[in-house]
C-alpha positions as MATLAB code, in Angstrom:
seq = 'MFIKILMTILFLAIMIGVGLYSHKQSKSVDNFVLGGRAVGPWLTAFAYGTSYFSAVVFVGYAGQFGWKYGLSSSWIGVGNALIGSLFAWIVLGKRTKIMTQHIQSRTMPDFFGTRFDSQQLRVVASIIAFVFLIPYTAGVYKGISTLFEMGFGIQYQYCVYLMAGFTAIYVILGGYKATAINDFIQGIIMLFGIIALIFVVIGQKGGFSEAFASMASLPSDENPEVNGGFASIFGPDPWNLLGVVVLTSLGTWGLPQMVGKFYSITDESAVKRGTIISTIFALVVAGGCYFLGGFGRLFGTPPTLPNGTLDFDSIVPSMLITLPDALIGLVILLVLSASMSTLASLVLTSSSTMTLDLIYRDVKSKRGEVVSGTIDEEVSEKIERRKVVVLRTLIVFFIVISVLIALNPPTFIAQLMGISWGALAGAFLAPFVLGLYWRKTTTASVWACFIWGVGITLLNMVMGNPISPINCGAIAMLGGFVVVFVTSLFTKNINEEKVDAIFNCYNKKK';
ca = [
       4.478   26.380   16.337;
       3.251   25.460   19.848;
      -0.065   24.250   18.421;
       1.649   22.117   15.785;
       4.056   20.589   18.294;
       1.293   19.883   20.821;
      -0.939   18.174   18.240;
       1.938   16.053   16.957;
       3.115   14.978   20.411;
      -0.442   14.024   21.405;
      -0.846   12.018   18.206;
       2.434   10.127   18.667;
       1.644    9.461   22.339;
      -1.663    7.852   21.364;
       0.084    5.634   18.801;
       2.593    4.408   21.388;
      -0.216    3.931   23.927;
      -2.080    1.659   21.520;
       1.123   -0.333   21.005;
       1.449   -0.843   24.765;
      -2.240   -1.779   25.038;
      -1.905   -4.412   22.288;
       1.378   -5.860   23.543;
      -0.200   -8.637   25.602;
      -2.223   -9.763   22.578;
       0.818  -10.200   20.339;
       2.649  -13.091   21.975;
       1.977  -15.691   19.266;
       2.758  -15.505   15.556;
      -0.912  -15.587   14.498;
      -1.746  -12.762   16.887;
       1.323  -10.706   15.954;
       0.921  -11.105   12.178;
      -2.852  -11.501   11.706;
      -4.482  -10.286   14.919;
      -5.646  -13.841   15.589;
      -7.721  -13.734   12.366;
     -10.416  -11.981   14.400;
     -10.246   -8.338   13.294;
     -13.666   -6.796   12.646;
     -14.923   -5.084    9.475;
     -14.388   -1.484   10.627;
     -10.808   -2.032   11.730;
     -10.024   -4.123    8.643;
     -11.600   -1.634    6.233;
      -9.733    1.298    7.775;
      -6.505   -0.749    7.876;
      -6.943   -1.458    4.159;
      -7.628    2.184    3.334;
      -4.893    3.706    5.460;
      -2.349    1.201    4.127;
      -3.475    2.133    0.606;
      -3.125    5.909    0.927;
      -0.039    7.556    2.392;
       2.224   10.547    1.806;
       3.039    8.861   -1.510;
      -0.486    9.717   -2.643;
      -0.994   12.986   -0.774;
       2.371   14.565   -1.599;
       3.845   12.629   -4.532;
       0.956   11.459   -6.697;
      -1.529   14.249   -6.005;
       1.127   16.857   -6.789;
       2.691   15.270   -9.853;
      -0.467   14.036  -11.541;
      -2.503   17.063  -10.533;
       0.123   19.144  -12.362;
       0.147   16.895  -15.426;
      -3.563   16.175  -15.799;
      -5.304   18.986  -13.925;
      -8.749   18.290  -12.509;
      -9.029   15.073  -14.526;
      -6.578   13.540  -12.024;
      -9.669   13.096   -9.834;
     -10.389   10.008  -11.963;
      -7.442    8.344  -10.225;
      -9.250    8.698   -6.906;
     -12.478    7.342   -8.418;
     -10.552    4.374   -9.845;
      -8.927    3.762   -6.459;
     -12.351    3.660   -4.817;
     -14.089    1.456   -7.394;
     -11.324   -0.842   -8.670;
      -8.818   -0.659   -5.825;
     -11.384   -0.959   -3.033;
     -14.920   -1.984   -4.076;
     -14.037   -4.594   -6.722;
     -10.978   -5.764   -4.782;
     -13.131   -6.609   -1.771;
     -15.837   -8.221   -3.912;
     -13.453  -10.351   -5.986;
     -10.791  -11.168   -3.394;
     -12.197  -10.644    0.097;
     -14.335  -13.711    0.762;
     -12.353  -16.217   -1.289;
      -9.033  -15.061    0.171;
     -10.355  -15.348    3.723;
     -11.739  -18.863    3.155;
      -8.837  -20.373    1.197;
      -5.980  -18.900    3.221;
      -7.573  -20.037    6.468;
      -8.198  -23.498    5.005;
      -4.577  -23.972    3.893;
      -3.243  -22.208    7.034;
      -1.539  -19.487    4.998;
      -0.252  -16.446    6.866;
       1.454  -14.571    4.005;
       1.153  -14.222    0.250;
       4.378  -16.210   -0.427;
       2.990  -18.919    1.874;
      -0.142  -18.961   -0.285;
       1.907  -19.486   -3.449;
       3.942  -22.253   -1.848;
       0.904  -24.206   -0.601;
      -1.607  -23.503   -3.371;
       0.895  -24.408   -6.118;
       2.717  -27.131   -4.170;
       6.176  -25.550   -4.405;
       8.322  -24.397   -1.525;
      10.703  -22.840   -4.060;
       7.891  -20.533   -5.155;
       7.377  -19.569   -1.543;
      11.026  -18.656   -1.064;
      11.345  -16.654   -4.285;
       8.053  -14.826   -3.645;
       9.257  -13.808   -0.190;
      12.494  -12.414   -1.645;
      10.584  -10.457   -4.306;
       8.240   -9.038   -1.651;
      11.055   -8.016    0.666;
      13.188   -6.381   -2.030;
      10.446   -4.409   -3.786;
       8.626   -3.221   -0.681;
      11.766   -1.254    0.233;
      11.503    1.458   -2.491;
       7.832    1.953   -1.657;
       8.714    2.430    2.007;
      11.451    4.888    1.047;
       8.896    6.848   -0.987;
       6.605    7.068    2.044;
       9.450    8.415    4.190;
      10.301   10.985    1.532;
       6.725   12.221    1.321;
       6.122   12.558    5.024;
       9.500   14.181    5.671;
       8.864   16.799    2.975;
       5.695   17.911    4.789;
       7.351   17.722    8.196;
      10.214   19.873    6.988;
       7.716   22.452    5.768;
       5.684   22.465    8.974;
       8.445   22.444   11.579;
      11.585   23.555    9.775;
      13.309   20.326   10.844;
      15.926   19.004    8.432;
      14.773   16.201    6.172;
      17.015   13.467    7.607;
      15.869   14.068   11.185;
      12.250   13.761   10.070;
      13.070   10.370    8.537;
      14.707    9.184   11.765;
      11.769   10.383   13.858;
       9.098    8.654   11.793;
      11.083    5.431   11.503;
      11.600    5.319   15.261;
       7.981    5.872   16.253;
       6.646    3.441   13.659;
       9.073    0.758   14.803;
       8.079    1.193   18.441;
       4.352    0.650   18.100;
       4.602   -2.127   15.499;
       7.202   -4.024   17.542;
       5.103   -3.609   20.684;
       1.675   -4.561   19.389;
       1.982   -6.216   15.981;
      -1.036   -6.286   13.663;
      -3.611   -5.528   16.367;
      -1.808   -2.311   17.287;
      -1.538   -1.270   13.642;
      -5.239   -2.015   13.041;
      -6.401    0.073   16.019;
      -4.027    2.880   15.113;
      -5.167    2.655   11.489;
      -8.731    3.286   12.625;
      -7.700    6.369   14.607;
      -5.510    7.567   11.761;
      -8.291    6.935    9.249;
     -10.696    9.206   11.154;
      -8.064   11.974   11.064;
      -7.565   11.433    7.333;
     -11.300   11.660    6.571;
     -11.880   14.914    8.450;
      -8.511   16.343    7.455;
      -8.898   16.005    3.689;
     -12.430   17.435    3.722;
     -11.301   20.460    5.749;
      -8.287   21.052    3.518;
     -10.318   21.022    0.317;
     -12.652   23.733    1.602;
      -9.856   25.913    2.978;
      -7.365   25.586    0.092;
      -9.956   26.044   -2.663;
     -11.429   28.895   -0.652;
      -8.089   30.699   -0.950;
      -8.688   30.875   -4.705;
     -12.188   32.304   -4.424;
     -14.148   29.052   -4.087;
     -14.713   26.195   -6.499;
     -16.349   28.154   -9.322;
     -13.619   30.750   -9.513;
     -10.846   28.169   -9.097;
     -12.378   26.038  -11.848;
     -12.561   29.043  -14.170;
      -8.901   29.815  -13.438;
      -7.915   26.236  -14.323;
      -9.922   26.450  -17.556;
      -8.009   29.584  -18.574;
      -4.593   27.897  -18.331;
      -2.842   27.068  -21.628;
      -1.705   23.578  -22.529;
       1.971   22.701  -21.994;
       2.228   21.249  -25.501;
       0.210   23.944  -27.259;
       0.197   27.327  -25.426;
      -2.512   28.626  -27.753;
      -5.052   26.061  -26.494;
      -6.765   26.626  -23.128;
      -9.064   24.464  -21.032;
      -7.325   21.082  -21.078;
      -6.600   21.113  -17.367;
     -10.291   21.625  -16.557;
     -11.672   19.099  -19.070;
     -13.228   15.744  -18.194;
     -10.345   13.521  -19.309;
      -7.570   16.098  -19.240;
      -4.761   16.795  -21.708;
      -3.329   13.235  -21.752;
      -6.073   10.607  -21.189;
      -4.006    7.545  -22.174;
      -1.231    8.167  -19.687;
      -3.886    9.057  -17.124;
      -5.410    5.619  -17.719;
      -2.031    4.025  -16.982;
      -1.939    5.759  -13.601;
      -5.491    4.614  -12.827;
      -4.575    0.994  -13.652;
      -1.349    1.024  -11.640;
      -2.775    2.658   -8.515;
      -6.127    0.821   -8.569;
      -5.535   -2.692   -9.875;
      -2.111   -2.821   -8.240;
      -3.588   -3.255   -4.748;
      -4.891   -6.678   -5.779;
      -1.352   -8.023   -5.941;
       0.363   -6.277   -3.027;
       1.121   -8.484    0.004;
       0.427   -5.733    2.549;
      -3.026   -5.094    1.038;
      -4.203   -8.661    0.392;
      -3.050   -9.632    3.885;
      -5.925   -7.602    5.344;
      -8.367  -10.225    4.023;
      -6.470  -12.955    5.882;
      -7.216  -11.394    9.258;
     -10.889  -10.371    8.997;
     -13.263  -12.257   11.304;
     -15.624  -13.961    8.826;
     -17.326  -13.684    5.453;
     -20.186  -11.537    6.753;
     -17.648   -8.998    7.953;
     -16.292   -8.846    4.393;
     -19.621   -7.449    3.153;
     -19.616   -4.609    5.665;
     -15.920   -3.981    5.144;
     -16.515   -3.596    1.411;
     -18.872   -0.658    1.896;
     -16.743    1.043    4.551;
     -13.527    0.680    2.555;
     -15.083    2.035   -0.645;
     -16.500    5.151    1.030;
     -13.182    5.755    2.767;
     -11.263    5.499   -0.515;
     -13.687    7.768   -2.348;
     -13.323   10.527    0.242;
      -9.575   10.249    0.871;
      -8.228    9.368   -2.585;
     -10.818   11.411   -4.448;
     -10.141   14.363   -2.153;
      -6.342   14.129   -2.514;
      -6.350   14.074   -6.300;
      -9.098   16.691   -6.543;
      -7.038   19.008   -4.355;
      -3.835   18.270   -6.291;
      -5.635   19.095   -9.526;
      -5.569   22.793   -8.577;
      -1.791   22.792   -8.047;
      -1.074   25.023  -11.048;
      -2.931   27.887   -9.395;
      -0.254   28.086   -6.707;
       2.727   28.811   -8.937;
       5.358   26.817  -10.783;
       7.378   24.411   -8.586;
      11.156   24.863   -8.321;
      13.493   23.144  -10.762;
      15.798   20.335   -9.671;
      19.499   20.252  -10.676;
      18.676   17.894  -13.565;
      16.278   20.468  -15.044;
      12.998   18.733  -14.140;
      10.293   20.267  -12.003;
      10.225   19.271   -8.342;
       6.761   17.734   -8.358;
       7.059   16.663   -4.721;
       7.048   20.327   -3.654;
       3.694   21.154   -5.293;
       1.345   20.104   -2.487;
       3.543   21.611    0.267;
       3.508   24.903   -1.650;
      -0.304   24.814   -1.634;
      -0.362   24.448    2.144;
       2.487   26.674    3.292;
       0.270   29.748    3.784;
      -2.344   28.003    5.934;
      -2.825   29.040    9.589;
      -0.812   27.078   12.164;
      -3.807   25.072   13.355;
      -4.539   23.883    9.814;
      -0.883   23.125    9.100;
      -0.986   21.058   12.285;
      -3.996   19.227   10.842;
      -2.104   18.654    7.583;
       0.826   17.219    9.482;
      -1.490   14.882   11.403;
      -3.191   13.922    8.151;
       0.078   12.981    6.476;
       1.434   11.395    9.651;
      -1.702    9.271    9.871;
      -1.584    8.254    6.237;
       2.125    7.501    6.263;
       2.619    5.788    9.605;
      -0.239    3.392    8.884;
       1.302    2.497    5.536;
       4.782    2.169    7.031;
       3.461   -0.098    9.775;
       1.763   -2.329    7.224;
       4.862   -2.477    5.021;
       7.330   -3.334    7.770;
       5.015   -5.927    9.299;
       4.462   -7.564    5.913;
       8.170   -7.619    5.110;
       9.276   -9.013    8.454;
       6.557  -11.689    8.511;
       7.432  -12.734    4.974;
      11.123  -13.108    5.768;
      10.474  -14.894    9.073;
       7.733  -17.307    8.039;
       8.718  -17.965    4.427;
      12.525  -17.988    4.600;
      13.776  -18.587    8.121;
      10.890  -20.828    9.267;
       9.605  -21.995    5.910;
       9.038  -25.534    7.213;
       6.733  -24.185    9.906;
       3.573  -25.642    8.342;
       4.605  -29.250    8.934;
       5.636  -28.392   12.466;
       2.310  -26.702   13.038;
       0.624  -29.910   11.987;
       2.740  -31.868   14.483;
       1.751  -29.503   17.256;
      -1.911  -30.077   16.463;
      -1.472  -33.855   16.446;
       0.307  -33.740   19.800;
       3.776  -34.952   18.791;
       5.344  -31.701   20.009;
       4.508  -30.850   23.622;
       2.909  -27.536   24.492;
       5.984  -26.095   26.193;
       8.195  -26.677   23.126;
       5.486  -25.246   20.892;
       5.312  -22.052   22.956;
       9.090  -21.668   22.816;
       9.023  -21.952   19.025;
       6.277  -19.331   18.831;
       8.137  -16.935   21.135;
      11.332  -17.384   19.112;
       9.549  -16.572   15.876;
       7.979  -13.440   17.359;
      11.441  -12.292   18.464;
      12.761  -12.849   14.930;
       9.765  -10.943   13.534;
      10.507   -7.961   15.748;
      14.213   -8.055   14.892;
      13.508   -8.066   11.153;
      11.165   -5.105   11.538;
      14.154   -3.085   12.713;
      16.303   -4.464    9.883;
      13.747   -3.541    7.225;
      13.274   -0.037    8.622;
      17.022    0.598    8.649;
      17.390   -0.382    4.977;
      14.431    1.731    3.844;
      15.697    4.710    5.863;
      19.080    4.503    4.130;
      17.333    4.678    0.736;
      15.007    7.455    1.910;
      17.996    9.584    2.938;
      19.204    9.537   -0.661;
      16.145    8.747   -2.798;
      16.965    8.002   -6.441;
      13.901    9.604   -8.015;
      10.496   11.168   -7.414;
       8.071    9.620   -4.945;
       5.736    8.619   -7.767;
       8.506    6.741   -9.595;
       9.576    4.928   -6.417;
       6.022    3.695   -5.992;
       5.747    2.808   -9.691;
       8.841    0.591   -9.494;
       7.628   -1.116   -6.325;
       4.015   -1.653   -7.351;
       4.930   -2.622  -10.902;
       7.281   -5.411   -9.865;
       5.171   -6.725   -6.985;
       1.754   -6.598   -8.615;
       3.206   -7.600  -11.998;
       4.595  -10.755  -10.396;
       1.857  -11.573   -7.870;
      -1.487  -10.196   -9.065;
      -2.418  -12.615  -11.845;
      -1.298  -15.881  -10.164;
      -2.956  -14.877   -6.892;
      -6.326  -13.966   -8.437;
      -6.373  -16.917  -10.822;
      -5.108  -19.192   -8.055;
      -8.224  -18.347   -6.040;
     -10.615  -19.007   -8.919;
      -9.084  -21.252  -11.602;
      -8.166  -24.841  -10.752;
      -6.057  -25.191  -13.896;
      -3.508  -22.542  -12.913;
      -0.140  -24.326  -13.008;
       3.037  -23.968  -10.999;
       5.007  -23.173  -14.162;
       2.647  -20.289  -14.963;
       3.381  -18.719  -11.576;
       7.120  -18.953  -12.243;
       6.550  -17.365  -15.645;
       4.608  -14.474  -14.112;
       7.289  -13.887  -11.480;
       9.868  -13.614  -14.253;
       7.570  -11.406  -16.313;
       6.660   -8.906  -13.561;
      10.127   -8.492  -12.083;
      11.878   -8.824  -15.450;
       9.983   -6.104  -17.311;
      10.353   -3.703  -14.350;
      14.116   -4.240  -14.038;
      14.662   -4.185  -17.804;
      12.851   -0.866  -18.059;
      15.013    0.546  -15.242;
      18.265   -0.694  -16.815;
      17.305    0.847  -20.159;
      16.736    4.237  -18.535;
      12.913    3.989  -18.298;
      11.963    4.315  -21.988;
       8.482    3.508  -20.684;
       7.547    5.527  -17.612;
       7.618    3.373  -14.446;
       3.907    4.082  -14.068;
       2.919    2.750  -17.493;
       5.444   -0.068  -17.237;
       3.799   -1.172  -13.994;
       0.347   -1.132  -15.598;
       1.637   -3.225  -18.517;
       3.255   -5.692  -16.092;
      -0.017   -6.174  -14.190;
      -2.327   -6.637  -17.164;
       0.194   -8.701  -19.114;
       0.544  -11.062  -16.156;
      -2.945  -12.454  -16.766;
      -2.005  -13.333  -20.335;
       1.260  -14.924  -19.178;
      -0.425  -17.091  -16.522;
      -3.338  -18.140  -18.731;
      -1.278  -19.047  -21.796;
       1.452  -20.801  -19.796;
      -1.147  -22.826  -17.879;
      -2.568  -24.137  -21.148;
       0.768  -25.658  -22.161;
       2.287  -26.824  -18.871;
       1.663  -29.688  -16.468;
      -1.299  -29.400  -14.126;
      -0.948  -29.783  -10.363;
      -2.069  -33.115   -8.881;
      -5.867  -33.105   -9.141;
      -6.416  -34.531   -5.662;
      -4.354  -31.757   -4.091;
      -6.256  -29.105   -6.019;
      -9.602  -30.644   -5.029;
      -8.542  -30.715   -1.384;
      -7.777  -26.988   -1.546;
     -10.897  -25.919   -3.463;
     -13.215  -28.001   -1.271;
     -13.026  -25.150    1.232;
     -15.545  -23.263   -0.916;
     -18.022  -26.135   -0.717;
     -18.213  -26.226    3.071;
     -21.345  -24.844    4.684;
     -20.671  -21.608    6.471;
];
């Protein structure tokens, strides 16, 4: 217990120290929200990866989908690395950096408002982002607290309070720069931690060969007379597995906290290096998590919840409970690292969206006046300081709401994430991607996609989830491209001069 406590205290002290170090560099809105748009490829790539993978993946997804699909759940990690990281950086990285800097966009709702010439879009997008980031945050709290409860014997609710408090402190102190530096430190822990865990946990079952043979001998849930499905290439249920791959991989393309990392990177050359770093990170961390979770059935059947369903969120903790104290300490640091980085990204995204796109949504015109000299420097600095204060206040507000949900979560971690990602990416993914590439994308098509993504998610919830939240989210994302394309063909185009002025940023010599 002493070892676990010492490692955790040291870790938390470093996080707070980084927040204090970055405090002086977070006085302005651009520095607080985007790190001054000068964050290098290593920090950006690790910030992207650590925001991507949290306790939601390590505890919730790895446990639930490892149980359902066996070793084939490793394909989710491969999809996360290739689609969620490699292709995301290739398709979005450079163009997002160039266009958002050109139109002075600081958030995804700000992008929609400026690119599609509609402040109403900006307001509605900010509300959607704020509302649907909350269940995802609650899922992160639930995952990390489950592991903390196992490792320290501390009651669940106190774990939630502890993590919320420490995350709030270093984000409020240092803003994006603090989260990026901490993400790098946390990412190193995640890389070494997951590799060590795979060797130790699989070693408990006689090594990979013996563990694989044990998985191959397990009977199917649907047909007990058939063995081997959990050790096959595509598993016992490939179509539902594909839905998980789509949701968890393509979904990152439409999440404000993920896309925002491209806003802050230094330049286009840094995007190339960041692409490689991010992909390797995702392959090791996500691939390792799902590979490890795929052996969950070898560690016994999880307990049953009062409603009769299996407690999938207890699967991974049950695999780790017998580890030596030093390794359990490493697990706790691994999940702390994964979760606190994601929490920091979520709360910073939510507070910046509410501040810049609702409370100060006319800021762009004022920023132009500052540049032209019609507002003196002293007044400009006061406005900036006021906005940073509002940002910090809303961070606390967002954390409080998500904590309240985390204390009484309505469903499994995986379903919380499915609801959040489905609505957000279903609404934002298609108009954001097409808005970067296709001049003919119309304002009406963005409205239609907002209605589609949020509507299908809420309708599915109201009807009692006849389609699993995971598959519903995948349908919302892919269907959004059809909605935007078809609607754009039959609705009024944006003023051609305005569109040309925006897309000219790609023609400038770099």
